[in-house]
C-alpha positions in Angstrom: 0.0 0.0 0.0 1.2 3.5 -0.8 -0.5 6.7 0.3 -0.4 9.7 -2.1 -0.6 13.1 -0.4 -0.6 16.7 -1.6 -1.4 15.8 -5.2 -1.0 19.0 -7.3 -1.7 19.6 -10.9 0.1 22.5 -12.8 0.6 23.4 -16.4 3.8 21.5 -16.3 2.4 18.2 -14.9 1.4 16.5 -11.7 3.3 15.8 -8.5 2.8 14.3 -5.0 4.4 13.1 -1.9 4.1 9.3 -1.3 4.2 7.3 1.9 4.9 3.6 1.6 3.0 1.5 4.2 2.2 4.5 6.3 5.9 4.5 7.3 6.2 8.3 7.5 9.2 8.0 5.2 7.9 10.1 2.3 9.2 10.4 -1.1 8.2 12.8 -3.9 7.5 12.3 -7.6 6.8 14.7 -10.4 5.4 13.6 -13.8 5.2 15.8 -16.9 1.9 16.3 -18.8 3.0 13.7 -21.4 3.4 11.1 -18.6 7.2 11.1 -18.5 8.9 11.1 -15.1 10.5 14.5 -14.4 11.8 13.8 -10.9 11.8 11.1 -8.2 13.0 11.5 -4.7 12.7 7.9 -3.3 11.3 7.3 0.1 13.8 6.1 2.8 11.4 3.1 3.4 13.7 0.1 3.7 11.8 -2.3 1.4 10.7 -2.2 -2.2 11.7 1.4 -3.0 11.1 1.0 -6.7 7.8 -0.9 -6.3 6.2 1.9 -4.3 7.6 4.6 -6.6 6.3 2.6 -9.7 2.8 2.3 -8.1 2.8 6.1 -7.5 3.8 6.9 -11.0 1.1 4.6 -12.4 -1.6 6.2 -10.3 -0.4 9.7 -11.2 -0.6 8.8 -14.9 -4.1 7.4 -14.4 -5.2 10.6 -12.6 -3.8 12.7 -15.5 -5.7 10.6 -18.0 -8.9 10.8 -16.0 -8.7 14.5 -15.5 -9.8 14.1 -11.8 -7.2 15.3 -9.3 -8.0 14.5 -5.7 -5.8 15.9 -2.8 -4.9 12.4 -1.8 -5.2 8.7 -2.9 -4.3 5.2 -1.8 -2.9 2.5 -4.0 -3.3 -1.1 -2.9 -2.1 -4.2 -4.6 -1.6 -7.9 -3.7 
């Protein structure tokens, strides 16, 4: 599970902070309007750094496509 917080849309793209497993060890991701990754600051969460970042990127791309931008979101997989 990864929690997305402070999701913000701008003319340049979309960005958010993400919190893997409610660890409090947040990372930050920015995506351009074309869906390309602009910047990733990985969380210091010990396990699966890339899996949590990838889930966050996927969700941000989905939000861009849908055009609905909430303040926060949760991504769960199993």
